[in-house]
C-alpha positions as CSV (number, residue, x, y, z in Angstrom):
1,M,208.3,52.7,144.8
2,L,210.1,51.2,147.8
3,G,213.0,53.5,146.1
4,T,211.0,56.8,146.2
5,I,209.8,56.4,149.7
6,E,213.5,55.6,151.0
7,A,214.5,58.6,149.2
8,R,211.7,60.8,150.9
9,L,212.3,59.3,153.9
10,E,216.0,60.7,153.5
11,R,215.2,64.0,152.9
12,E,212.8,63.8,155.7
13,R,214.8,62.4,158.2
14,D,214.9,65.2,160.8
15,Q,211.4,65.0,161.0
16,L,211.1,61.2,162.0
17,P,210.9,62.0,165.8
18,L,208.6,63.4,165.8
19,W,205.9,60.6,164.7
20,L,207.6,58.9,168.8
21,P,204.6,60.6,170.3
22,V,202.3,59.8,167.3
23,A,203.3,56.2,167.5
24,L,203.0,56.0,171.8
25,G,199.7,57.6,171.0
26,L,198.3,54.8,168.6
27,G,199.2,52.1,171.1
28,V,197.2,54.3,173.9
29,A,194.4,54.7,172.1
30,S,194.4,51.0,170.5
31,W,194.1,50.4,174.1
32,F,191.2,52.1,174.3
33,M,189.2,51.2,171.2
34,L,189.9,47.4,171.6
35,A,187.1,46.1,174.2
36,S,188.8,42.9,175.6
37,R,192.1,41.3,176.9
38,N,192.5,38.8,174.2
39,S,192.6,41.9,171.6
40,W,195.0,44.3,174.0
41,S,197.3,40.6,173.8
42,A,196.7,40.6,170.0
43,F,197.8,44.1,169.3
44,L,200.9,43.8,171.4
45,L,202.1,40.3,169.7
46,A,201.3,41.8,166.4
47,G,203.1,45.2,167.2
48,S,206.4,43.5,168.4
49,A,206.1,41.2,165.5
50,L,206.1,43.6,163.0
51,A,209.2,45.4,165.0
52,L,210.9,42.3,165.0
53,A,210.6,41.5,161.7
54,S,211.1,45.4,160.1
55,L,214.2,45.4,162.8
56,A,215.7,41.9,161.6
57,F,215.4,42.1,158.2
58,G,215.1,45.7,156.8
59,R,217.7,47.3,158.9
60,A,219.5,48.3,156.0
61,T,216.5,50.6,154.6
62,R,215.1,54.0,156.6
63,L,211.6,52.7,155.7
64,F,211.8,49.4,157.6
65,R,213.8,50.6,160.5
66,S,210.8,53.4,160.9
67,L,208.4,51.0,160.7
68,G,210.5,49.0,163.1
69,F,210.7,51.6,165.5
70,F,207.1,53.1,164.8
71,A,205.7,49.6,165.8
72,L,207.6,49.0,169.3
73,V,206.7,52.6,170.2
74,A,203.1,51.5,169.7
75,V,203.6,48.4,171.7
76,I,205.3,50.2,174.5
77,G,201.9,52.9,174.7
78,A,199.5,50.5,174.9
79,S,201.7,48.6,177.6
80,L,202.1,51.9,179.4
81,I,198.4,52.1,179.5
82,W,197.1,48.7,180.4
83,V,199.8,48.4,183.3
84,R,198.2,51.8,184.3
85,A,194.9,50.8,184.2
86,E,195.1,48.2,186.4
87,W,197.4,49.4,188.8
88,M,195.0,51.9,189.6
89,D,192.8,49.6,191.1
90,T,190.4,52.1,192.2
91,E,187.6,50.3,194.8
92,T,184.0,51.3,193.0
93,L,180.7,51.5,194.9
94,Q,178.5,48.9,193.4
95,R,175.3,50.3,194.3
96,P,173.4,53.6,195.5
97,V,173.8,53.9,199.3
98,A,172.7,56.6,201.8
99,S,174.9,56.5,204.7
100,R,176.9,58.8,207.3
101,F,180.0,58.1,207.8
102,V,183.8,60.1,208.9
103,A,186.3,60.3,206.4
104,Q,189.4,63.0,205.6
105,V,189.6,66.0,203.1
106,V,192.1,65.5,200.6
107,S,190.7,68.6,198.6
108,V,188.3,71.3,198.3
109,E,186.8,73.0,195.4
110,H,184.5,76.0,195.8
111,L,181.5,76.7,193.5
112,P,180.2,79.4,194.2
113,A,177.8,79.9,191.2
114,R,176.4,76.8,192.2
115,E,176.1,77.5,195.9
116,T,178.5,74.3,196.5
117,V,181.5,73.1,197.8
118,R,182.8,69.8,196.4
119,L,185.1,67.8,198.6
120,L,187.1,65.0,197.7
121,V,187.8,63.0,200.8
122,R,188.7,59.4,202.0
123,S,189.0,56.6,204.3
124,P,185.3,56.6,205.1
125,S,184.4,55.3,208.6
126,D,181.9,52.9,206.9
127,P,183.6,50.0,205.5
128,D,181.2,49.7,202.7
129,L,182.0,53.4,200.9
130,P,184.8,53.2,198.8
131,H,188.5,54.4,199.9
132,R,188.4,57.5,197.9
133,F,184.7,59.1,196.6
134,R,183.7,62.6,195.4
135,V,180.4,64.5,197.8
136,N,179.1,68.0,197.2
137,I,177.6,69.8,199.9
138,D,175.6,72.9,199.8
139,E,177.6,76.3,200.6
140,E,175.4,77.3,203.5
141,A,176.2,73.6,205.4
142,A,180.1,74.0,204.6
143,P,181.7,75.0,208.4
144,D,184.6,77.5,208.5
145,G,188.0,75.1,208.6
146,V,186.9,72.6,205.6
147,Q,190.5,72.2,203.9
148,A,193.0,68.8,202.9
149,G,193.9,66.9,205.7
150,A,190.8,67.7,207.9
151,W,188.3,65.0,209.1
152,V,184.6,65.5,208.6
153,S,181.4,63.8,209.5
154,L,178.4,63.9,207.1
155,N,175.6,62.5,205.6
156,A,175.1,61.8,202.0
157,R,174.1,59.2,199.6
158,L,176.4,57.8,197.0
159,M,176.2,57.0,193.4
160,P,178.7,54.8,191.4
161,P,180.5,57.1,189.0
162,P,178.1,57.6,186.0
163,R,178.5,56.1,182.6
164,A,177.9,57.6,179.5
165,A,174.0,57.8,179.5
166,V,173.4,57.5,175.8
167,P,176.5,56.2,172.9
168,G,178.4,59.5,172.3
169,A,177.9,61.8,175.6
170,Y,180.6,62.2,178.0
171,D,182.0,58.9,180.3
172,F,182.6,60.1,183.8
173,S,183.5,56.5,185.0
174,Q,186.5,56.1,182.5
175,R,188.0,59.8,184.3
176,A,186.6,59.0,187.6
177,W,188.6,55.1,187.3
178,F,191.7,56.9,186.9
179,E,192.0,59.8,189.2
180,G,190.9,57.1,191.6
181,I,187.0,58.4,192.6
182,G,185.0,55.5,193.4
183,A,181.8,57.4,194.4
184,T,180.0,60.2,193.7
185,G,176.9,62.1,195.6
186,R,175.7,64.9,197.6
187,A,175.4,65.6,201.4
188,W,172.3,66.4,203.7
189,G,172.3,68.2,206.8
190,D,175.0,69.4,209.0
191,V,178.6,69.1,208.1
192,E,181.0,68.8,211.2
193,I,184.1,68.9,211.1
194,V,185.6,66.5,213.8
195,R,189.1,67.0,213.8
196,P,190.9,69.8,212.1
197,A,193.2,70.1,209.5
198,P,197.0,69.5,211.3
199,G,199.1,72.8,211.0
200,G,201.9,71.3,209.3
201,S,199.8,70.3,205.9
202,W,201.2,71.9,202.9
203,R,198.2,71.0,200.8
204,G,195.6,72.8,203.2
205,W,198.1,75.9,203.4
206,L,197.9,76.2,199.8
207,E,194.6,75.9,199.2
208,T,193.6,78.0,202.1
209,R,195.8,80.6,200.8
210,R,194.5,80.0,196.8
211,A,190.8,80.6,198.2
212,R,191.4,83.7,200.2
213,L,192.7,84.7,197.1
214,A,190.2,84.0,194.7
215,A,187.8,85.5,196.8
216,H,190.0,88.3,197.1
217,V,190.3,89.0,193.5
218,A,186.6,88.6,193.4
219,D,185.4,90.7,195.3
220,R,187.8,93.7,194.8
221,V,186.8,93.4,191.1
222,G,183.0,92.6,191.2
223,A,179.8,91.2,189.0
224,G,180.9,88.7,186.7
225,E,184.7,90.4,185.9
226,G,185.6,89.2,189.2
227,A,184.6,85.8,188.5
228,I,187.2,85.8,185.8
229,A,189.6,87.5,187.5
230,A,189.5,85.5,189.8
231,T,190.1,81.9,187.7
232,L,193.1,84.1,185.5
233,A,194.9,84.3,189.2
234,T,194.3,80.8,190.6
235,G,192.2,78.6,188.4
236,D,189.0,78.5,190.5
237,R,186.1,78.4,188.0
238,G,183.7,77.6,190.1
239,R,182.8,81.7,190.2
240,I,181.5,81.8,186.4
241,A,178.0,81.9,185.7
242,E,177.3,79.7,183.3
243,E,175.7,82.0,180.4
244,D,179.3,84.1,181.1
245,A,180.8,80.3,180.5
246,E,178.9,79.1,177.3
247,A,179.4,82.9,176.2
248,M,183.4,82.0,176.2
249,R,182.5,78.4,175.1
250,R,180.3,79.5,172.2
251,S,182.9,82.2,171.0
252,G,186.0,80.3,170.9
253,L,187.3,82.1,174.0
254,A,187.0,78.8,176.6
255,H,190.9,78.4,176.4
256,L,191.0,81.9,178.4
257,L,189.5,80.0,181.3
258,A,191.6,76.9,181.5
259,I,195.1,77.5,183.3
260,S,196.8,76.6,180.1
261,G,200.0,77.5,177.9
262,L,198.8,81.1,177.5
263,H,198.8,81.6,181.4
264,V,201.6,79.9,182.2
265,T,203.8,81.6,179.4
266,A,202.3,85.0,180.3
267,V,203.6,84.8,184.3
268,I,206.9,83.2,183.1
269,G,207.7,86.4,180.3
270,V,206.7,88.8,183.1
271,A,208.3,87.3,185.6
272,M,211.8,87.4,183.2
273,L,211.1,90.5,182.1
274,L,210.9,92.1,185.2
275,M,213.7,90.3,186.3
276,L,216.1,91.2,183.3
277,K,214.8,94.6,183.8
278,L,216.1,94.7,187.5
279,L,219.2,93.1,187.1
280,A,220.5,95.3,184.1
281,L,220.5,98.3,186.2
282,S,223.6,97.2,188.3
283,P,226.2,97.9,185.2
284,R,228.1,95.3,186.8
285,L,225.5,92.5,186.6
286,A,224.9,93.6,183.3
287,L,228.6,93.3,181.9
288,H,229.5,90.3,183.7
289,A,226.2,87.8,184.6
290,P,224.7,85.8,182.4
291,L,221.7,87.7,182.7
292,I,219.3,85.5,180.5
293,L,220.7,82.5,182.6
294,I,219.0,83.9,186.0
295,A,216.2,85.2,184.4
296,A,215.3,82.2,182.7
297,G,215.9,80.5,186.4
298,G,213.1,82.9,187.8
299,G,210.7,82.8,185.3
300,A,211.2,78.6,185.9
301,V,210.4,79.6,189.6
302,A,207.4,81.7,189.0
303,G,206.0,78.8,186.1
304,L,206.1,76.3,189.1
305,G,205.2,78.3,191.8
306,Y,202.4,79.4,189.7
307,T,201.2,75.6,188.1
308,L,201.3,74.6,191.9
309,F,198.9,77.5,193.2
310,T,196.8,77.0,190.6
311,G,195.8,73.3,191.7
312,S,198.1,71.7,189.3
313,E,195.8,70.6,186.9
314,V,197.2,67.9,183.9
315,P,197.0,70.9,181.5
316,T,198.8,73.4,183.2
317,V,201.5,70.9,184.6
318,R,201.5,70.1,180.8
319,A,201.9,73.5,179.7
320,C,204.5,74.0,182.8
321,V,206.6,71.3,181.2
322,A,207.1,72.9,177.4
323,A,207.5,75.9,179.5
324,M,210.6,74.7,181.1
325,L,211.9,73.2,178.3
326,V,211.8,76.2,176.6
327,L,213.5,77.4,179.1
328,V,216.4,75.2,179.0
329,G,216.2,76.1,175.6
330,V,216.7,79.3,176.1
331,A,219.4,79.2,178.5
332,M,221.5,76.7,176.1
333,G,221.3,79.7,173.2
334,R,218.6,77.5,171.3
335,D,215.5,78.5,169.5
336,A,213.1,76.4,171.7
337,I,209.8,77.0,170.1
338,T,210.1,73.6,167.2
339,L,207.9,70.6,166.9
340,R,210.4,68.7,168.6
341,L,209.7,70.4,171.9
342,V,205.9,69.6,171.0
343,A,207.0,66.0,170.6
344,T,208.9,66.2,173.5
345,G,206.2,67.3,176.0
346,A,203.8,65.3,174.1
347,L,206.4,62.0,175.1
348,V,206.9,63.3,179.1
349,V,202.6,63.3,179.7
350,L,201.5,60.2,177.4
351,I,204.5,58.3,179.6
352,F,203.3,59.9,183.4
353,W,199.5,60.1,182.0
354,P,198.8,57.7,179.2
355,E,195.4,58.4,179.8
356,T,195.0,61.9,178.9
357,L,195.3,61.0,175.5
358,V,191.4,60.2,174.9
359,G,190.3,63.7,176.9
360,P,189.5,66.6,175.0
361,S,192.2,68.7,177.0
362,F,194.9,66.7,175.7
363,Q,194.0,66.8,172.5
364,L,193.2,70.1,171.7
365,S,196.3,72.0,173.1
366,F,198.6,69.8,171.6
367,A,196.5,70.1,168.3
368,A,197.0,74.1,168.6
369,V,200.4,74.5,170.0
370,T,201.4,71.6,166.6
371,A,199.5,73.6,164.0
372,I,200.7,76.8,165.5
373,I,204.0,75.8,165.1
374,A,203.8,74.3,161.8
375,L,202.0,77.3,160.3
376,H,205.2,79.4,161.3
377,E,208.0,77.4,160.6
378,H,206.6,77.5,157.0
379,P,209.1,79.7,154.7
380,R,206.4,81.6,153.1
381,T,205.1,82.0,156.7
382,K,208.3,83.4,158.3
383,K,208.8,85.1,155.2
384,L,205.3,86.9,155.5
385,L,205.4,87.9,159.0
386,S,208.6,88.3,159.8
387,R,210.2,91.6,161.7
388,R,211.4,94.3,159.4
389,D,212.3,98.2,159.4
390,E,208.8,100.0,158.2
391,P,206.3,102.3,158.8
392,W,204.8,101.5,162.7
393,A,200.8,100.8,161.0
394,K,202.3,97.9,158.2
395,K,204.1,96.2,161.7
396,V,200.9,96.4,163.2
397,G,199.0,95.0,160.2
398,R,201.5,92.3,160.2
399,F,201.3,91.6,163.9
400,A,197.2,91.8,163.0
401,L,197.8,89.2,160.3
402,G,200.0,86.8,162.2
403,L,197.2,86.9,164.9
404,L,194.3,86.6,161.9
405,L,196.3,83.7,160.7
406,T,197.4,82.0,163.5
407,G,193.4,81.8,164.3
408,L,192.3,80.7,161.3
409,V,194.6,77.8,161.4
410,V,193.8,76.7,165.4
411,E,189.9,77.0,164.9
412,I,190.6,74.6,161.3
413,A,192.8,72.2,163.4
414,L,190.5,72.4,167.0
415,M,187.3,71.9,165.3
416,P,187.1,68.5,164.2
417,I,188.4,67.7,168.5
418,A,185.5,70.3,169.3
419,L,183.2,68.5,167.1
420,F,184.0,65.0,168.2
421,H,183.8,66.3,172.5
422,F,181.1,68.2,172.5
423,N,178.8,68.2,169.0
424,K,180.1,71.4,168.7
425,A,182.9,74.6,167.8
426,G,182.4,78.4,167.3
427,L,183.3,79.5,164.3
428,Y,184.1,83.0,164.5
429,G,187.1,82.2,167.4
430,A,189.7,83.0,164.8
431,L,188.1,86.7,164.7
432,A,187.6,87.1,168.5
433,N,191.2,85.8,169.6
434,I,192.3,88.5,167.6
435,V,191.2,90.9,170.5
436,A,190.9,88.7,172.8
437,I,194.3,86.7,173.3
438,P,196.2,90.3,173.3
439,L,194.1,91.5,175.6
440,T,194.3,88.8,178.1
441,T,198.2,88.5,177.6
442,F,199.6,91.9,177.2
443,V,196.6,94.3,179.5
444,I,194.8,91.8,181.6
445,I,196.9,89.4,183.3
446,P,200.0,92.6,183.7
447,L,197.7,94.8,185.3
448,E,195.5,91.7,188.0
449,A,199.9,91.2,188.8
450,L,200.2,94.8,189.1
451,A,197.2,95.5,191.3
452,L,198.2,92.5,193.4
453,F,201.1,93.8,194.2
454,L,199.9,97.8,194.8
455,D,197.3,96.0,197.4
456,I,200.2,95.0,199.6
457,F,200.5,98.8,200.1
458,G,196.6,99.0,200.0
459,L,197.3,101.2,196.9
460,G,195.2,98.7,194.1
461,A,192.0,100.0,193.8
462,P,192.6,102.2,190.7
463,V,194.4,99.3,188.5
464,W,191.2,96.6,190.0
465,W,189.2,99.4,188.1
466,L,191.1,98.5,185.0
467,V,191.1,95.0,185.2
468,G,187.4,95.4,185.5
469,K,187.1,97.4,182.3
470,T,189.4,95.3,180.3
471,L,187.6,91.9,182.3
472,G,184.1,93.6,180.9
473,L,185.0,94.5,177.2
474,L,186.2,90.4,177.0
475,L,183.1,89.5,178.7
476,S,181.3,92.0,176.2
477,L,183.2,90.3,173.2
478,A,182.3,87.1,174.0
479,H,178.7,87.8,174.3
480,G,178.5,89.3,171.3
481,V,180.1,86.8,169.7
482,S,178.1,84.0,170.8
483,G,175.0,86.0,169.9
484,T,175.7,86.6,165.8
485,P,173.8,84.3,163.9
486,G,176.2,81.0,163.1
487,A,178.1,81.3,165.2
488,V,178.2,78.1,166.5
489,A,178.4,74.7,164.4
490,L,176.4,71.7,165.7
491,L,177.1,67.9,164.4
492,P,175.7,65.0,165.6
493,A,177.7,62.1,167.4
494,M,180.7,61.2,164.3
495,P,181.9,57.6,163.9
496,M,185.4,57.1,165.9
497,A,187.0,55.9,162.4
498,A,185.9,59.3,160.4
499,Y,187.3,61.4,163.2
500,A,190.5,59.2,163.3
501,L,191.2,59.7,159.5
502,M,190.9,63.3,160.3
503,I,193.3,63.1,163.2
504,G,195.8,61.0,161.1
505,G,195.5,63.3,158.1
506,G,196.2,66.5,160.1
507,L,199.1,64.5,161.6
508,W,200.2,63.3,158.3
509,F,200.5,67.2,157.0
510,C,202.1,68.9,160.0
511,L,204.9,66.3,161.2
512,W,206.3,66.6,157.3
513,K,208.1,69.3,155.2
514,A,208.2,67.8,151.7
515,Q,205.1,67.9,148.8
516,W,204.0,64.6,150.3
517,R,202.4,66.0,153.4
518,F,199.6,66.9,150.9
519,F,198.9,63.5,151.3
520,G,196.5,63.8,154.4
521,F,193.9,66.2,152.6
522,A,192.8,62.5,151.1
523,P,191.9,61.6,154.7
524,I,190.9,64.7,156.1
525,L,188.2,65.4,153.4
526,A,187.0,61.9,153.7
527,G,186.4,61.8,157.7
528,A,185.1,65.2,157.0
529,L,182.3,64.0,154.8
530,W,181.8,60.7,156.6
531,A,181.2,62.9,159.8
532,L,179.1,65.3,157.6
533,V,176.8,62.5,156.2
534,T,176.1,60.1,159.4
535,P,172.8,61.4,160.1
536,A,171.7,61.8,163.8
537,A,170.0,58.7,165.6
538,D,166.1,58.7,165.8
539,I,166.2,57.4,168.6
540,L,167.8,57.8,172.0
541,V,167.8,56.1,175.5
542,T,169.4,56.4,178.3
543,G,170.8,53.2,180.2
544,D,168.4,53.1,182.9
545,G,165.3,53.0,180.6
546,Q,163.9,56.4,182.1
547,H,164.3,58.8,179.4
548,M,164.0,58.7,175.5
549,A,164.4,61.2,173.3
550,V,162.8,61.0,169.4
551,R,163.9,63.0,166.7
552,G,161.1,64.9,164.9
553,G,160.9,65.3,161.3
554,D,162.5,68.9,161.3
555,G,165.1,67.3,163.4
556,T,164.0,68.7,166.8
557,L,163.6,66.5,169.7
558,A,160.7,65.0,171.5
559,L,161.1,63.8,175.4
560,L,159.2,60.8,176.6
561,R,159.3,62.4,179.8
562,P,158.4,65.9,179.8
563,R,159.7,67.5,183.2
564,A,163.7,66.0,182.4
565,G,166.2,68.1,184.4
566,D,168.6,70.3,182.4
567,Y,171.6,67.9,181.6
568,V,169.3,65.1,180.0
569,R,168.4,67.8,178.3
570,D,171.4,69.6,177.2
571,M,172.8,65.7,176.5
572,F,170.4,64.7,174.0
573,N,170.8,68.1,172.6
574,E,174.2,67.9,172.3
575,T,174.4,64.4,171.1
576,S,172.0,65.0,168.4
577,G,174.0,68.3,167.4
578,V,170.8,70.2,167.8
579,E,170.3,73.7,169.4
580,D,166.2,73.9,169.5
581,E,164.4,73.3,173.4
582,A,163.0,69.8,172.9
583,G,159.7,69.3,173.1
584,A,157.6,66.9,175.0
585,L,156.8,63.5,172.8
586,D,152.9,64.3,173.7
587,D,152.8,67.5,171.2
588,L,154.2,65.3,168.3
589,G,151.5,64.9,165.9
590,S,152.0,60.9,165.4
591,A,152.0,60.3,169.0
592,W,149.6,59.5,171.5
593,C,150.2,59.4,175.3
594,S,148.9,58.8,178.4
595,H,150.0,59.5,182.0
596,D,151.7,55.9,182.0
597,S,153.1,55.2,178.4
598,C,153.5,56.4,175.1
599,R,152.9,55.1,171.6
600,V,155.0,56.9,168.3
601,T,154.8,56.7,164.7
602,L,157.9,57.6,162.5
603,W,158.5,57.0,159.1
604,R,162.4,56.2,158.1
605,G,163.7,54.1,155.8
606,G,160.5,54.3,153.6
607,R,158.8,52.1,156.0
608,Q,156.9,52.8,159.3
609,W,158.3,52.2,162.6
610,R,155.8,51.9,165.7
611,I,157.1,52.6,169.1
612,F,155.6,52.1,172.7
613,A,157.6,53.4,175.7
614,T,156.4,53.3,179.2
615,R,156.8,56.4,181.8
616,S,155.0,55.6,184.8
617,S,155.8,53.5,187.6
618,Y,152.5,51.9,187.5
619,Y,152.2,48.6,185.9
620,L,149.8,48.5,182.9
621,P,147.2,45.7,182.4
622,Y,148.8,42.4,181.5
623,P,146.6,42.0,177.9
624,A,147.1,45.4,176.8
625,L,150.8,45.1,177.6
626,I,151.3,42.1,175.4
627,E,148.7,44.0,172.9
628,E,151.5,46.8,172.5
629,C,154.4,44.9,172.6
630,T,153.1,42.5,169.8
631,A,152.2,45.6,167.4
632,A,155.3,47.7,168.6
633,D,158.6,47.4,166.4
634,I,161.0,48.7,169.5
635,V,159.9,48.5,173.0
636,V,161.3,51.0,175.5
637,S,161.0,50.3,179.6
638,D,162.7,51.8,182.8
639,R,160.9,47.8,183.9
640,R,161.6,44.4,183.6
641,M,159.3,43.2,180.8
642,P,157.1,40.2,181.1
643,E,158.3,37.3,178.7
644,G,155.4,37.6,176.3
645,C,156.9,41.0,175.6
646,A,157.6,40.3,172.2
647,P,158.3,43.6,170.1
648,R,159.1,43.0,166.3
649,W,162.6,44.3,166.2
650,L,163.8,45.5,169.6
651,L,163.2,45.1,173.1
652,A,165.3,47.5,175.7
653,D,164.0,46.8,179.0
654,R,165.9,47.1,182.0
655,T,167.5,43.5,181.4
656,T,168.6,44.6,177.9
657,L,169.9,48.2,179.3
658,R,171.9,46.3,182.0
659,E,173.8,44.8,179.0
660,T,173.9,47.2,177.1
661,G,174.0,50.7,178.6
662,G,172.2,53.6,176.6
663,L,171.0,53.3,173.2
664,A,171.4,55.5,170.1
665,I,169.0,54.0,167.3
666,T,169.0,54.7,163.7
667,L,166.3,53.5,161.7
668,S,166.6,54.9,157.9
669,S,169.3,52.0,157.4
670,P,168.2,49.9,160.7
671,S,171.3,49.9,163.5
672,V,171.7,50.6,167.1
673,R,174.8,51.7,168.8
674,T,175.5,50.6,172.6
675,V,177.4,52.1,175.4
676,L,178.5,49.2,176.6
677,E,180.0,46.3,174.0
678,P,179.5,42.5,174.9
679,G,183.0,41.6,176.4
680,D,184.1,44.7,177.4
681,D,186.9,44.5,180.0
682,H,188.5,47.8,180.9
683,P,188.5,47.9,184.3
684,W,186.1,50.5,184.9
685,R,183.9,48.4,183.0
686,R,184.6,45.4,185.5
687,S,183.9,47.3,188.3
688,G,180.2,46.0,188.5
689,Q,178.3,49.2,187.5
């Protein structure tokens, strides 16, 4: 057996370096999944012991050498994220406050679709506030001159960074910790500029130019198309209407709105092509100068400038790093589009930003690129899609077939990631992207660049009209696909272990070349089956106890508080994997509700469950409350229940929820999942929320 494995590893020795970022990512992921310092220390010690033992006693075999290096790199990954998390030491607000303060603006984000301006500020005059936090102000209240470097005075109500409301929901507190954001909130009243931004601030200058360009592009194109055009030019997504953004998500085209590999590649490609053609006009340069090298340098400058101008978001930086590696390969005359490029880019990102591993952006982008390259490196795919001397109709058909195959592979690769993070995934994205990607890359972005250039001479209007028409076609495609029946697959929150099986199996299949790569299908299928058979929670309770959703027999949700806002409704729907509008608990046939409380009966797992929940600020008479508690299996309340309240199975009141966070309760096989784990020592948990 060992001999067979050794022989296979020997044949696949060129693929072994591809597992270095996987090992680094395993260490980072393990630190996030394990809860306590003792667990982290045990992981580091176990990994170090495995590495030392493998390298000490198995150096003669490739299997044990590979295992030793894998364990060592995993230890490095866990150490990197632990050190980075502790080094951030974000000062976090402990409880809601309302305050007037003076603070310096770090960055400004305009959100016209919400009529809001979002400020990231630091060094507030109020010593009780965190050093750095985020606050939204009304667009009308934002004075001229609000830019990075300015000092502003305002009133605001601030909250600690919100953690996940229920298990499986988005946890902003984790992201806020690594971004150094200690609070979020909203301002009221007038905002005054105490001290304008210094004239020499490059960040303020860049933000001002970016905002002006976004406004200029949006105005030249107009309507929803203008918002998309501004996004492609500057990365500013604040103008996009929610219905357009949702259509792009449901149709699998949302990646076009995030400035990433597609956009950076298009900018660099256009810059290289223009520079190459212009330089080639000179016979002397064409014959004696290294035009490819010069064009690659020009493309690199264009890519770096575009990355800075669009806000230097982590996905854009990742794409820029990968593009720079490709340009280096082009300058050296090497084939740079390989899985080793992807592995190198992943290593760079994980070394400098290890926390990005657990975010959907990192996983989606690297999964897509890995799947694409693995597909096109396969000999059969190369044979099928390679260029050849044939009629143009066949060339177009072969190109379309390549796009379709690429889209299908990307959709399959991204579906488990989208379902895990967002509980939904588009099913027709492969078909939509056959049109959308060429349209955006070869038509919209070049036309927009040409229109901006012609605006220098006041001649851009006809081209802007073309930009608007092509973007209108893109939006029509998004709305048409998103409105097609069955366009979106929905799934309740899946177990972490099921997701890990699918990711591990996918990596095994993509990173090997020999026949044993097909062994990866076993964990993929096991994880998919596990996710599909995992039932949605019967009851969801938010961490503050104010909101509860009960799943009815038809799968729809009924809310304890019918006037809950859109955010709460969307969060419950996404976590439960349902799309129908949530109703009121009052309308559930097995429920009885008054203004102050609700009592509902559910049949699950062959038995009857009785749930009692309070929903107003008024206290019930003590005898009636104790009677309800005694008769109930589960009691939910946003207040602290008296000691005499003893339900048969679970009491989820303010005291309990402070320790557990939000709850996801399954009744068919009774179990409770919590947002907070006992002894969780991650720094954003220790921050005292």
